Steps between C-alpha positions, in 0.01 A plus 500: 500500500446197720257461783507219750200466732464277799296452817169350390331209672194347657354682796172533686265791489621769736868404466782714361756450228786699360594486135837615377627590155863573410568719196818466298652568163456878470542810722217472750447877499361489143207280602201480725386170639162363589290191567218349298301182552308265275234235561470229239251611234512863602703799395815593687418780745689773672578453872755764607784712384765736652581814308853607588466805285189627684580336837157336520350162508182395320269211576203327345186572706468126577827493697512845655553483873618140484797497262810719518750538215854618584830522323854447623697701246832384629398141442308563176208322657125571518289337769129434539395454861158338496296498820153368581500285189169394354397218272449763227871577513584157361682559176836485330686815596741664256750773555545743213722779380408808302666827410529731793326759289166330559289410800476128455144389530424312178651192335542691175762721669716207600845458341598180676321238708635278765405134525183471698476368852185321619309626806221275617278603785272238653178613668 
C-alpha cells in the first residue's frame, strides 16, 4: 500500500486549504482512509476519516464544522478540505489507511502512512 499526500502550505488564519492523498498498491475497497496530524513533541492525533462500509464520516471535535473529508473512489483519492484555519491547526498532516473493517480513529489501527505534508497557519 502506498499513499501520496499533497496540498500543504503556509496560509493565514481564516484561509482554506485542500489536502489530497492518492492510494495505490492494493484494491481500494479493502481499506478505509483517514487523516491525522502531528505537532512536534506531541502525539499524532486523529483528524477525520470516511467509512465507506458505513457511509459515514467522522471528525475530531477540534475540526468539526470547519474540515470536510471526502473520497473520490474512482480516483482512489481522499481529500481534506480545511476552512477557517486557525493557528492551532498548524501541524504535519498524514493520510493513513486501515482495514475497512474498522472505523479509523486511532494511530494504532493504521496499516500504512503517507508521507506527511506541512500545514502552517499564521495568526
